[in-house]
C-alpha positions as CSV (number, residue, x, y, z in Angstrom):
1,M,272.3,183.5,-14.0
2,D,271.3,181.7,-17.4
3,P,267.2,181.0,-18.0
4,A,267.5,177.9,-16.8
5,D,269.1,179.2,-13.2
6,Y,265.9,181.0,-13.1
7,L,263.4,178.3,-14.3
8,K,265.0,176.5,-10.8
9,I,264.0,179.2,-8.9
10,V,260.4,179.7,-9.8
11,Q,260.2,175.6,-9.5
12,R,261.0,175.8,-6.4
13,H,259.1,178.9,-5.3
14,W,255.8,178.3,-7.5
15,K,253.9,178.0,-4.8
16,V,254.6,181.8,-3.4
17,A,254.2,182.7,-7.1
18,V,250.2,181.3,-7.0
19,A,249.9,182.7,-4.3
20,L,250.6,186.1,-5.1
21,V,248.5,186.1,-8.4
22,V,245.9,184.8,-6.3
23,V,246.2,187.8,-3.7
24,L,246.5,190.0,-6.7
25,M,243.4,188.7,-8.6
26,V,241.1,189.1,-4.9
27,A,242.1,192.6,-4.9
28,V,241.2,193.5,-7.6
29,F,238.0,191.8,-7.6
30,F,237.2,193.7,-4.3
31,V,238.3,197.0,-5.9
32,S,237.1,197.4,-9.7
33,P,233.7,198.1,-10.2
34,K,231.2,195.7,-11.7
35,Q,230.4,197.5,-14.6
36,P,231.8,200.2,-16.5
37,A,231.4,204.0,-15.3
38,T,228.7,205.5,-17.3
39,V,229.3,209.3,-18.7
40,Y,226.1,211.9,-19.1
41,E,226.5,214.7,-21.3
42,A,223.8,217.8,-21.1
43,D,223.7,221.1,-23.4
44,T,222.7,224.2,-22.7
45,T,222.8,227.1,-25.3
46,L,223.0,230.5,-24.8
47,L,221.7,233.4,-27.4
48,R,222.8,236.9,-27.6
49,D,219.5,239.1,-28.1
50,Q,220.2,242.3,-28.0
51,S,224.1,243.7,-29.1
52,S,224.9,247.0,-27.2
53,G,224.8,248.3,-31.0
54,D,227.6,249.9,-31.5
55,S,230.7,247.8,-32.4
56,G,233.2,247.1,-30.5
57,A,231.4,249.3,-27.6
58,S,231.1,246.2,-25.2
59,S,233.0,243.0,-25.3
60,A,229.8,240.9,-24.0
61,D,228.7,241.3,-27.7
62,N,231.7,238.6,-28.7
63,P,230.0,235.0,-27.8
64,A,234.1,234.0,-28.2
65,V,234.6,236.4,-25.2
66,V,231.8,235.0,-23.3
67,A,233.0,231.4,-24.1
68,L,236.2,232.9,-22.5
69,W,234.6,233.6,-19.4
70,A,232.5,230.7,-18.9
71,T,235.0,228.7,-18.1
72,A,237.6,231.1,-16.8
73,G,238.1,233.6,-14.3
74,D,235.0,234.6,-11.8
75,V,232.2,232.5,-13.2
76,P,234.1,228.8,-12.2
77,L,234.5,230.4,-8.8
78,R,230.5,231.1,-8.7
79,V,229.6,228.4,-9.8
80,A,231.8,226.3,-7.1
81,E,230.4,227.9,-4.4
82,K,227.0,227.7,-5.5
83,L,227.0,224.1,-6.1
84,A,229.1,223.7,-2.3
85,Y,232.0,222.1,-4.6
86,E,234.8,221.5,-2.4
87,G,237.4,220.8,-5.1
88,S,239.2,223.3,-7.4
89,P,237.2,225.5,-9.6
90,D,238.9,224.3,-12.4
91,E,237.8,220.9,-11.7
92,L,234.4,222.1,-12.7
93,A,235.5,224.0,-15.2
94,N,237.4,220.9,-17.1
95,R,234.1,219.5,-17.0
96,V,232.5,222.1,-19.5
97,V,232.8,222.7,-22.9
98,V,232.3,225.8,-24.8
99,T,231.5,226.2,-27.7
100,P,231.3,230.0,-29.7
101,N,229.3,230.3,-33.0
102,V,230.5,234.3,-34.1
103,E,228.1,234.3,-37.1
104,L,224.5,233.0,-35.1
105,G,225.4,234.9,-31.9
106,T,225.3,231.7,-30.0
107,V,227.3,230.2,-27.3
108,E,226.7,226.2,-26.4
109,L,227.9,224.7,-23.1
110,T,228.5,220.6,-22.9
111,A,228.6,219.5,-18.9
112,T,230.0,215.8,-18.4
113,A,229.2,213.6,-15.1
114,N,228.8,210.2,-14.3
115,N,225.5,211.2,-13.3
116,A,222.9,212.2,-15.4
117,D,220.8,214.9,-12.8
118,E,224.5,216.2,-12.0
119,A,225.5,216.8,-15.6
120,V,222.2,219.0,-15.8
121,V,222.6,220.9,-13.0
122,L,226.3,221.9,-13.5
123,V,225.8,223.1,-17.2
124,N,222.8,225.0,-16.3
125,A,224.8,226.4,-13.2
126,F,227.5,228.0,-15.6
127,A,224.9,229.0,-18.1
128,D,223.3,231.0,-14.9
129,E,226.6,232.1,-14.1
130,V,227.5,233.8,-16.7
131,L,224.5,235.2,-17.8
132,L,224.7,237.1,-14.6
133,F,228.7,238.0,-15.3
134,I,227.5,239.3,-18.2
135,T,224.7,241.5,-16.8
136,E,226.8,243.0,-14.2
137,R,229.9,243.6,-16.4
138,D,227.3,245.4,-19.0
139,A,225.7,247.6,-16.1
140,E,228.9,248.8,-15.1
141,R,229.9,249.7,-18.7
142,Q,226.4,251.7,-19.5
143,A,226.9,253.8,-15.9
144,A,230.5,254.3,-17.0
145,E,229.6,255.5,-20.5
146,D,226.5,257.5,-18.8
147,Q,229.0,259.4,-16.2
148,E,231.6,260.6,-19.5
149,I,228.1,261.3,-21.3
150,E,227.1,263.9,-18.2
151,E,230.5,265.2,-17.5
152,R,231.1,266.0,-21.3
153,S,227.2,267.5,-21.4
154,T,228.5,269.9,-17.8
155,E,231.8,270.6,-19.8
156,L,230.0,271.6,-22.8
157,S,227.1,273.8,-21.4
158,A,229.3,275.5,-19.6
159,Q,231.9,276.7,-22.6
160,L,228.4,277.0,-24.3
161,Q,227.4,279.7,-21.8
162,A,231.0,281.1,-21.9
163,V,230.8,282.0,-25.6
164,G,227.2,283.2,-25.0
165,Q,228.4,286.0,-23.0
166,D,231.5,286.6,-25.3
167,I,228.7,287.0,-27.9
168,A,226.9,289.3,-26.3
169,A,229.4,291.6,-24.8
170,A,230.7,291.7,-28.4
171,G,227.4,293.3,-29.3
172,G,225.4,290.4,-31.0
173,E,225.7,288.1,-33.8
174,G,226.0,290.9,-36.2
175,A,228.7,292.8,-34.5
176,P,231.9,292.7,-36.1
177,G,234.4,289.9,-35.4
178,V,232.5,287.7,-33.4
179,A,231.7,284.9,-36.6
180,D,234.3,282.9,-35.2
181,K,232.7,282.9,-31.7
182,V,229.2,282.6,-33.4
183,A,230.7,279.3,-34.9
184,Q,232.6,277.9,-32.4
185,R,228.8,278.4,-30.6
186,D,227.1,276.2,-32.8
187,R,229.2,273.3,-33.0
188,L,229.1,272.9,-29.1
189,T,224.7,273.5,-29.4
190,S,225.3,270.4,-32.1
191,E,227.8,268.3,-29.9
192,L,225.7,268.8,-27.0
193,T,222.2,267.9,-28.6
194,A,223.8,264.5,-29.9
195,L,225.2,263.9,-26.4
196,A,221.6,264.2,-25.6
197,E,220.1,262.0,-28.1
198,T,222.5,259.3,-27.5
199,E,221.8,256.0,-25.7
200,T,223.5,253.1,-24.1
201,T,222.2,249.6,-25.1
202,A,222.5,247.0,-23.1
203,T,224.0,243.7,-24.6
204,E,221.7,241.2,-23.8
205,W,221.7,237.1,-23.5
206,V,219.2,234.9,-22.6
207,P,218.9,231.0,-22.7
208,M,217.4,229.9,-25.8
209,L,218.3,226.2,-25.2
210,R,218.4,225.2,-21.0
211,A,219.4,221.5,-20.3
212,S,216.4,219.4,-18.4
213,A,217.5,216.3,-19.4
214,A,221.2,214.9,-19.8
215,T,222.0,211.9,-22.8
216,E,224.2,208.9,-22.0
217,Q,227.4,208.9,-23.8
218,E,230.2,206.0,-24.8
219,T,232.3,204.7,-21.7
220,S,235.1,205.9,-20.7
221,A,237.9,203.9,-22.1
222,V,239.7,203.7,-19.3
223,A,236.8,203.1,-16.7
224,F,236.7,198.6,-18.0
225,A,234.4,196.3,-16.0
226,R,235.4,194.0,-13.4
227,G,236.0,190.9,-16.0
228,Q,238.6,193.4,-18.2
229,W,240.8,194.2,-15.2
230,M,240.8,191.3,-13.6
């Protein structure tokens, strides 16, 4: 068929074509929104107020790691439960942008939503849950370190007692052949004293700037108004 044949078909059935266009326009009119959807953003900034004091001792010292926890793993699940969100926790996480600053020791969270209050609630929920997650993890780390210190102290005390008995059995510190035992006793005493003075410090993060309001952002490029859709 050549173009002239197609033109003849259109001429014979132009009423059908017009009717389809009218139906489509009416459907778009009722389905499309009157105005473009507005997007709101809310920000919360977390500050590392205190580190563990021992480089590498706690992963919570690193803002980059904290940023990873904020939108992966348990935190999105907890936020979904807290907000009674029926969708996937990953959907909530995808609405939050996390920006760590290693030099300043901060983590900034930005949540987006079509409602200003929803954006504020969402970003604060993520901030609260990541802070709670950090506290729990660091408490577990401290407990494990304290347990190791206690076990090592018990072991050193037993060794120190045995060495002391050997020195006494040999005739005391001045007896011949006990110099190595005395040196061993001194090393054990020093290590035991150092363990007793060891302090496990918790990593502490605090909300430096908590979201109280959201700001209106540029309209999404795909959210056209009714006139644009038609």
